[in-house]
C-alpha positions in Angstrom: 39.6 6.3 34.2 37.1 8.1 32.0 37.8 5.6 29.1 37.2 2.6 31.4 33.9 4.1 32.6 32.7 4.6 29.0 33.8 1.1 28.1 31.8 -0.4 31.0 28.8 1.7 30.0 28.8 0.5 26.4 29.2 -3.1 27.4 26.2 -2.9 29.7 24.1 -1.2 27.1 25.0 -3.8 24.5 23.7 -6.5 26.8 20.3 -4.8 27.1 19.7 -3.7 23.5 21.3 -2.4 20.4 23.5 0.5 21.4 24.7 3.7 19.8 28.0 3.0 18.1 27.3 2.7 14.4 28.7 -0.1 12.2 31.6 0.9 10.0 34.4 -0.9 8.3 37.0 -1.1 11.1 39.5 -3.2 9.1 40.9 -0.2 7.3 41.3 -0.8 3.5 38.9 -3.4 2.1 38.8 -5.1 -1.2 35.8 -7.0 -2.5 36.4 -10.4 -4.0 35.1 -10.7 -7.5 34.6 -8.4 -10.5 31.2 -6.8 -9.7 29.7 -8.3 -12.9 26.6 -10.5 -13.2 28.7 -13.6 -13.7 31.4 -12.7 -11.1 29.7 -10.4 -8.6 31.5 -8.7 -5.6 31.2 -11.2 -2.7 30.2 -10.1 0.8 31.0 -12.6 3.5 31.3 -10.4 6.7 29.7 -7.5 8.5 32.8 -5.5 7.7 32.3 -6.1 4.0 28.7 -5.0 4.3 29.7 -2.0 6.3 32.3 -1.1 3.7 29.6 -1.1 1.0 27.7 1.4 3.2 30.8 3.5 3.7 31.5 3.7 0.0 27.9 4.6 -0.9 27.5 7.2 1.9 30.8 9.0 1.6 31.1 12.3 -0.2 31.2 12.0 -3.1 29.6 8.6 -2.8 29.7 5.6 -5.2 26.1 4.5 -6.1 27.5 1.3 -7.8 25.1 1.7 -10.7 24.9 -1.6 -12.6 27.4 -3.3 -10.2 26.5 -6.7 -8.8 26.9 -7.9 -5.2 26.3 -11.3 -3.7 26.0 -12.2 0.0 27.7 -15.5 0.8 27.1 -15.9 4.5 24.3 -15.3 7.1 25.3 -12.2 9.0 24.6 -11.0 12.5 24.8 -7.2 13.0 24.5 -7.7 16.7 24.5 -4.9 19.2 25.3 -1.9 17.0 23.0 0.5 15.2 23.3 0.2 11.5 23.8 3.2 9.2 21.7 2.5 6.1 23.3 1.8 2.7 22.3 5.0 0.8 21.9 7.3 3.7 20.1 10.2 2.0 18.8 11.4 -1.4 22.3 12.5 -2.5 23.7 9.0 -1.8 21.4 6.4 -3.3 22.4 2.8 -3.9 21.8 1.8 -7.6 23.4 -1.6 -7.8 22.2 -5.2 -7.8 22.3 -6.9 -4.4 21.6 -10.7 -4.4 21.1 -12.0 -0.9 21.6 -15.5 -2.2 18.9 -16.9 0.2 20.9 -15.7 3.2 19.7 -13.9 6.4 20.8 -10.8 8.1 20.1 -11.1 11.8 19.5 -8.4 14.5 19.2 -5.3 12.3 18.9 -2.3 14.5 18.5 1.1 12.9 17.6 4.2 14.8 18.2 7.4 12.8 16.7 9.5 15.6 19.9 8.7 17.5 22.3 9.3 14.7 22.5 11.9 11.9 18.9 12.6 11.3 18.7 10.6 8.1 15.1 10.5 6.7 15.3 6.9 5.3 15.7 3.9 7.7 16.4 0.3 6.8 19.2 -2.0 5.8 19.2 0.3 2.7 18.2 3.9 3.0 17.7 5.2 -0.5 17.4 3.0 -3.6 17.8 4.7 -7.0 17.4 3.9 -10.7 18.3 0.4 -11.7 18.6 -1.0 -8.2 17.6 -4.6 -7.6 17.4 -6.3 -4.2 16.7 -10.1 -4.3 16.6 -13.3 -2.2 17.3 -11.7 1.2 15.7 -12.1 4.7 15.9 -9.7 7.6 15.4 -11.5 10.9 15.0 -9.9 14.2 15.9 -6.4 15.4 14.2 -3.1 15.3 14.1 -0.3 12.7 13.0 3.1 14.0 12.3 6.1 11.8 13.7 9.5 12.3 11.6 12.0 14.3 13.7 15.1 13.8 12.8 15.9 10.2 9.5 16.7 8.4 9.4 13.3 6.7 10.5 9.8 7.4 10.6 6.6 5.4 11.0 3.4 7.4 11.2 -0.3 6.4 13.4 -3.2 7.4 14.8 -3.7 3.8 14.8 -0.1 2.6 13.3 3.3 3.5 12.8 5.0 0.1 12.9 4.0 -3.5 12.9 6.5 -6.4 12.9 5.4 -10.0 12.8 8.6 -12.1 13.5 9.3 -15.8 13.0 12.1 -18.2 13.5 10.0 -21.3 14.0 6.3 -21.9 13.2 3.4 -19.5 14.3 2.4 -16.0 13.2 0.3 -13.1 13.7 -0.8 -9.5 13.0 -4.5 -8.6 12.5 -6.0 -5.1 12.1 -9.7 -5.3 12.0 -12.7 -2.9 12.8 -10.5 0.2 11.3 -11.1 3.6 11.0 -9.5 7.1 11.1 -12.3 9.7 9.9 -10.7 13.0 12.0 -7.5 12.8 9.9 -4.7 14.4 9.4 -1.5 12.3 8.4 1.7 14.0 7.6 4.9 12.0 9.1 8.2 12.7 6.9 10.8 14.4 7.1 13.3 11.6 4.6 15.3 9.5 4.8 12.7 6.7 5.6 9.2 8.0 5.7 6.3 5.5 6.2 3.0 7.3 6.3 -0.6 6.0 7.4 -4.1 7.1 9.8 -4.2 4.2 9.7 -0.7 2.5 8.8 2.8 3.5 7.9 4.5 0.2 8.4 3.9 -3.5 7.9 6.4 -6.3 8.0 5.6 -10.0 8.0 8.9 -11.9 8.5 9.7 -15.6 8.3 13.3 -16.8 9.4 12.9 -20.4 9.1 10.5 -23.4 9.6 7.1 -21.7 8.5 4.8 -19.0 9.6 3.6 -15.5 8.4 1.0 -13.1 8.9 -0.3 -9.6 8.2 -4.0 -9.0 7.8 -5.7 -5.6 7.4 -9.5 -6.1 7.2 -12.6 -3.9 8.0 -10.7 -0.7 6.6 -11.2 2.8 6.4 -9.6 6.2 5.9 -11.2 9.6 7.2 -8.4 11.7 5.1 -5.9 13.7 4.7 -2.6 12.0 3.8 0.4 14.2 3.1 3.9 12.9 3.7 7.0 15.0 1.2 9.9 15.2 1.6 12.1 12.2 -0.2 14.4 9.8 0.1 11.7 7.2 0.9 8.3 8.6 0.8 5.7 5.8 1.5 2.2 7.0 1.6 -1.3 5.4 2.8 -4.8 5.9 5.0 -4.7 2.7 5.2 -0.9 2.0 3.8 2.2 3.5 3.2 4.3 0.4 3.6 3.7 -3.4 3.0 5.8 -6.4 3.1 5.4 -10.2 3.2 8.8 -12.0 3.5 9.8 -15.6 3.8 13.5 -16.4 4.7 15.2 -19.7 4.2 18.5 -21.5 4.6 18.7 -25.3 4.5 16.0 -27.9 5.5 13.1 -25.7 4.2 10.0 -23.8 5.2 9.1 -20.3 4.3 6.3 -18.0 5.1 5.5 -14.3 4.0 2.1 -13.0 4.0 0.6 -9.5 3.4 -3.2 -9.3 3.0 -5.4 -6.2 2.7 -9.1 -7.0 2.5 -12.3 -5.0 3.2 -10.8 -1.6 2.0 -11.7 1.9 1.7 -10.2 5.3 1.4 -12.1 8.5 2.4 -9.3 10.9 0.3 -7.0 13.0 -0.1 -3.5 11.4 -1.0 -0.6 13.6 -1.9 2.7 11.8 -0.9 6.1 13.2 -3.2 8.5 14.9 -3.7 11.7 13.0 -2.1 14.9 14.1 -3.1 18.4 13.0 -5.9 19.7 10.7 -6.8 17.8 7.5 -4.6 14.9 8.5 -5.0 11.5 6.8 -4.1 8.1 8.3 -4.1 5.0 6.1 -3.2 1.4 7.1 -3.3 -1.9 5.1 -2.0 -5.4 5.3 0.0 -5.1 2.1 0.3 -1.3 1.7 -1.1 1.8 3.3 -1.5 4.3 0.5 -1.4 3.7 -3.3 -1.7 6.3 -6.0 -1.8 6.1 -9.8 -1.6 9.5 -11.4 -1.2 10.8 -14.9 -0.8 14.4 -16.1 -0.8 15.4 -19.7 -0.3 18.9 -21.2 -0.2 20.0 -24.8 -0.4 17.1 -27.2 1.1 14.8 -24.6 -0.1 11.7 -22.7 0.8 11.1 -19.1 -0.2 7.8 -17.5 0.1 6.4 -14.0 -0.5 2.8 -13.1 -0.8 1.0 -9.7 -1.3 -2.7 -10.0 -1.8 -5.3 -7.2 -2.4 -9.0 -7.7 -2.1 -12.4 -6.0 -1.4 -10.8 -2.6 -2.8 -12.1 0.8 -3.0 -10.7 4.3 -3.3 -12.9 7.3 -2.3 -10.3 9.9 -4.3 -8.0 12.2 -4.7 -4.5 10.7 -5.8 -1.7 13.1 -6.4 1.8 11.8 -5.3 4.9 13.6 -7.7 7.3 15.2 -9.0 10.5 13.4 -8.5 13.1 16.0 -9.9 16.4 14.5 -12.9 17.6 12.6 -11.1 17.5 9.2 -9.1 14.3 9.8 -9.6 10.9 8.0 -8.5 7.4 8.8 -8.7 4.4 6.6 -7.9 0.7 7.2 -8.1 -2.4 5.0 -6.9 -6.0 4.8 -4.9 -5.3 1.6 -4.7 -1.5 1.6 -6.0 1.6 3.4 -6.4 4.1 0.6 -6.1 3.9 -3.2 -6.7 6.3 -6.0 -6.6 6.3 -9.8 -6.3 10.0 -11.0 -5.9 11.5 -14.4 -5.5 15.2 -15.4 -5.4 16.7 -18.8 -4.8 20.3 -19.8 -3.5 22.6 -22.5 0.2 23.2 -22.4 1.7 24.3 -19.2 2.3 28.1 -19.0 6.0 27.5 -18.7 6.2 25.9 -22.1 5.7 27.3 -25.6 2.9 25.2 -27.0 -0.3 27.2 -26.2 -3.2 25.4 -27.7 -2.4 21.7 -27.4 -4.7 19.1 -25.8 -3.3 16.9 -23.1 -4.5 13.5 -21.9 -3.8 12.2 -18.4 -4.9 8.8 -17.0 -4.5 7.1 -13.7 -5.4 3.4 -13.4 -5.5 1.6 -10.1 -6.3 -2.1 -10.1 -6.4 -4.9 -7.6 -6.9 -8.5 -8.8 -7.0 -11.9 -7.2 -6.2 -10.8 -3.6 -7.4 -12.1 -0.3 -7.7 -11.0 3.3 -8.0 -13.5 6.1 -7.0 -11.2 9.0 -9.1 -9.1 11.3 -9.5 -5.4 10.3 -10.3 -2.8 12.9 -11.1 0.7 11.8 -9.9 3.7 13.8 -12.1 5.8 16.0 -13.5 9.2 15.0 -12.7 11.4 18.0 -14.3 14.5 16.6 -17.8 14.9 15.2 -16.5 15.9 11.8 -13.8 13.2 11.5 -14.1 10.4 8.9 -13.2 6.8 9.3 -13.6 3.8 6.9 -12.7 0.1 7.2 -13.1 -2.9 4.9 -11.9 -6.4 4.4 -9.9 -5.5 1.3 -9.7 -1.7 1.4 -10.6 1.3 3.5 -11.2 3.9 0.8 -10.9 3.9 -2.9 -11.3 6.6 -5.5 -11.5 7.1 -9.2 -10.9 10.7 -9.9 -10.1 12.9 -12.9 -10.1 16.4 -14.2 -10.1 18.0 -17.6 -9.4 21.7 -17.7 -12.3 24.2 -17.8 -11.4 25.5 -21.3 -11.9 22.1 -22.8 -8.2 21.8 -23.8 -7.4 18.6 -21.9 -9.0 15.3 -20.9 -8.6 13.2 -17.8 -9.4 9.5 -17.1 -9.4 8.0 -13.6 -10.1 4.3 -12.8 -10.3 2.0 -9.9 -11.1 -1.7 -10.3 -11.2 -4.6 -8.0 -11.9 -8.1 -9.4 -11.7 -11.7 -8.2 -10.9 -10.8 -4.5 -12.3 -12.1 -1.3 -12.3 -11.3 2.4 -12.7 -14.0 5.1 -11.8 -11.8 8.0 -13.9 -10.0 10.5 -14.3 -6.2 10.0 -14.9 -3.6 12.7 -15.7 0.0 11.9 -17.2 1.3 15.1 -17.7 4.9 14.2 -17.5 5.3 10.5 -18.3 3.3 7.4 -17.5 -0.4 7.2 -18.0 -3.1 4.6 -17.1 -6.8 4.0 -14.9 -5.8 1.1 -14.5 -2.0 1.3 -15.4 0.9 3.6 -15.9 3.6 1.1 -15.8 3.8 -2.8 -16.1 7.0 -4.6 -15.9 8.7 -8.0 -14.9 12.4 -8.1 -14.5 14.5 -11.3 -13.8 18.1 -12.1 -14.1 20.1 -15.3 -16.0 19.3 -18.4 -13.7 16.6 -19.9 -13.2 13.5 -17.9 -14.2 9.9 -17.7 -14.4 7.8 -14.5 -14.7 4.1 -13.8 -14.9 2.5 -10.4 -16.0 -1.1 -10.2 -16.0 -4.0 -7.8 -16.7 -7.2 -9.7 -16.7 -11.0 -9.1 -15.7 -10.7 -5.4 -17.0 -12.1 -2.2 -17.0 -11.3 1.5 -17.4 -13.7 4.4 -16.8 -13.2 8.1 -18.6 -10.5 9.9 -19.0 -6.7 9.9 -19.2 -5.1 13.4 -19.9 -8.5 15.1 -20.0 -6.8 18.5 -22.8 -4.6 19.7 -24.4 -2.4 17.0 -22.7 0.9 16.6 -23.1 4.3 14.8 -21.4 2.9 11.7 -22.7 2.9 8.2 -22.4 -0.8 7.2 -22.7 -2.9 4.0 -22.1 -6.5 3.2 -19.9 -5.5 0.3 -19.2 -1.8 0.9 -20.2 0.7 3.6 -20.6 3.8 1.4 -20.9 4.4 -2.3 -20.3 8.1 -3.2 -20.6 10.0 -6.4 -19.2 13.4 -6.1 -21.2 16.3 -7.5 -19.2 16.7 -10.8 -18.5 13.0 -11.4 -20.0 11.8 -14.7 -20.4 8.2 -13.5 -21.1 6.3 -10.3 -19.2 3.4 -8.7 -20.5 -0.1 -9.6 -20.8 -3.4 -7.8 -21.4 -6.4 -10.1 -21.7 -10.2 -9.4 -20.5 -10.0 -5.8 -21.5 -12.2 -2.9 -21.9 -11.1 0.8 -22.1 -14.2 2.9 -21.7 -12.9 6.5 -22.3 -14.4 9.9 -23.2 -11.0 11.3 -23.8 -7.4 10.0 -24.4 -4.7 12.7 -24.8 -1.0 12.4 -27.4 1.7 12.5 -30.6 0.3 11.0 -31.2 3.2 8.6 -27.7 2.9 7.2 -27.0 -0.8 7.2 -27.8 -2.9 4.2 -26.7 -6.3 2.9 -24.9 -5.0 -0.2 -24.2 -1.3 0.3 -24.9 0.6 3.5 -25.3 4.1 2.1 -25.4 5.7 -1.4 -24.7 9.4 -1.7 -25.6 11.4 -4.9 -25.6 8.3 -7.1 -28.9 7.1 -8.8 -30.1 3.8 -7.5 -30.3 1.7 -10.6 -29.3 -1.7 -12.1 -26.1 0.0 -13.3 -25.1 0.8 -9.7 -25.7 -2.7 -8.2 -26.3 -5.7 -10.4 -26.4 -9.4 -10.0 -25.2 -9.5 -6.4 -26.1 -12.0 -3.8 -26.4 -11.5 -0.1 -27.0 -13.7 2.9 -26.6 -12.6 6.5 -27.1 -15.0 9.4 -27.9 -12.3 12.0 -27.4 -8.7 12.8 -29.0 -5.3 12.5 -29.8 -4.1 9.0 -32.6 -2.4 7.0 -35.6 -4.2 5.7 -35.2 -8.0 5.2 -35.2 -7.7 1.4 -32.6 -4.9 1.5 -34.9 -2.3 0.0 -35.2 1.4 0.8 -37.9 3.8 -0.3 -39.2 1.1 -2.7 -36.0 1.2 -4.8 -33.9 -1.9 -5.0 -30.4 -1.5 -3.7 -28.9 -4.9 -3.7 -29.7 -6.6 -7.0 -30.2 -9.8 -5.1 -30.0 -13.1 -6.9 -31.8 -16.3 -5.9 -28.6 -18.2 -5.4 -24.8 -17.6 -5.5 -23.4 -17.7 -9.1 -21.3 -20.7 -8.4 -21.5 -22.1 -12.0 -21.3 -18.8 -14.0 -19.0 -16.8 -11.8 -16.2 -15.5 -13.9 -16.0 -18.7 -15.9 -14.3 -17.0 -18.8 -11.3 -16.0 -16.7 -11.4 -19.3 -14.7 -10.2 -17.4 -11.6 -12.2 -19.5 -9.1 -12.0 -23.0 -7.7 -15.5 -24.3 -6.8 -15.7 -26.8 -4.0 -17.7 -30.0 -4.3 -19.7 -29.0 -1.2 -22.3 -26.2 -1.4 -21.4 -25.3 2.1 -18.0 -23.8 1.2 -17.4 -20.6 -0.6 -15.2 -20.7 -3.8 -11.4 -20.1 -3.6 -9.1 -18.1 -5.9 -6.8 -20.1 -8.2 -3.1 -19.5 -7.8 -3.2 -18.0 -4.4 -1.7 -20.2 -1.7 -2.6 -20.4 2.0 -6.4 -20.0 1.6 -8.8 -21.7 4.0 -12.2 -23.1 3.3 -14.7 -20.5 4.1 -18.2 -21.9 5.1 -21.3 -20.3 3.7 -23.3 -19.1 6.7 -26.6 -20.8 6.0 
């Protein structure tokens, strides 16, 4: 009788939603057809075959299938069972090649909160060195991150990617993969990294070599929702990514993270902060990106984070900053990005005592566009910080060279050939047509910083509704040079052509809303053009205290704009803004004259 009652319960639950009752291979022994090679891969034609792959990777000891090739031959419907991710934890990563063959996996339901407390949630959980996932679509279902641990990684395709090497070269590649309306919900943990496709990726090299992670030609149309967290990082493609090179001694290391030709059409909702010094970051393509390099003792460590030819069409809403020390960032392409380099003499754990180390972090975004609405989070405490922008919420170039002069650090952020055509709202922080806040921050005597926005334009509006307490700029809301930085951010040859710009009159200007610690000079803002149809801003000519902020030109640089790189297409009509070459899906943006 008890068995009958349980059976009825499960049947009813399956009719309503995905039920507890994890997929496993229920056919007993299973043999893949094929040889597992590139020319004759193992073929997967059923859910049982896919579940058998998960079983083999997740068992103890597991089989990571390093270098082994798999190919999906049929569309699969996972149906009314929760899925246990392939590569359930850090001890059981998948390291093979999985070719989706243009097929679709329907109704993917993952809920690790209801299973074994696995930190990584997705069709794949953990991806390791050498893994490659290609030509696969996830359609429908819901992926929910774990809430029982201190950290969660949540994405429809994979939760976490780690490409790590001490010497030599290695990579992880995600190519031609798509989330088609599968809902992704982050875990309510201290660290919650949530993306429409991927939760987090980390490319790390700590010896003489190089590693990289590449995400290429991927898209998301699913809703992505972050939970409240100390550090909720949320994006349409990936929540958090990092390229990191670290070495000590006579070596050179490089870690690179690359996002190319990706698109988001889904709604992205950032998480509210929880606890002191919490940071929330949400973006249409990624939430948080970090390029970091550490060099000790005759070594060079370099980190690279590169984004190009990406577009966001979805609505991005930042989470609220709920305490005096909390921060929240939201942007059409990304929420927060940093290029950081650190150089020092040899680490005290090593034998070289007087060597000079060089560390560099280079973060760059090129030829990207946002056409979706960006809404910044609310600052719910007087000391909280929020920033929102059409392309990014907050960007840093930061570096440190040790105080004894034994190391050198280089940090760089660059944004070129990008445009925003979406409306931006930053009701209680800083907001800009392209970026909310750009900053340089240096420490120690030996460092170089470079932060530049060049050959970009912003259309749409900034705070179109009633004027607010926000710091607003047609290009960026705030330019900040920290006390020890040796150079200021720069804005060159950019255009702000906005229908509306609203904010507090003393902190709203047509190029940059506010400048902190940086000298107002032609090196700070040069050859920019601004036109605003209506709104609330400072003096008509965008001047303050008699010093020119905007570097206004008499007309948009339609003929000279980046002609050497040939990045722009110029329309025949003077009433339409230029468009980026090679980036599909762009609309004609009118000049608001």
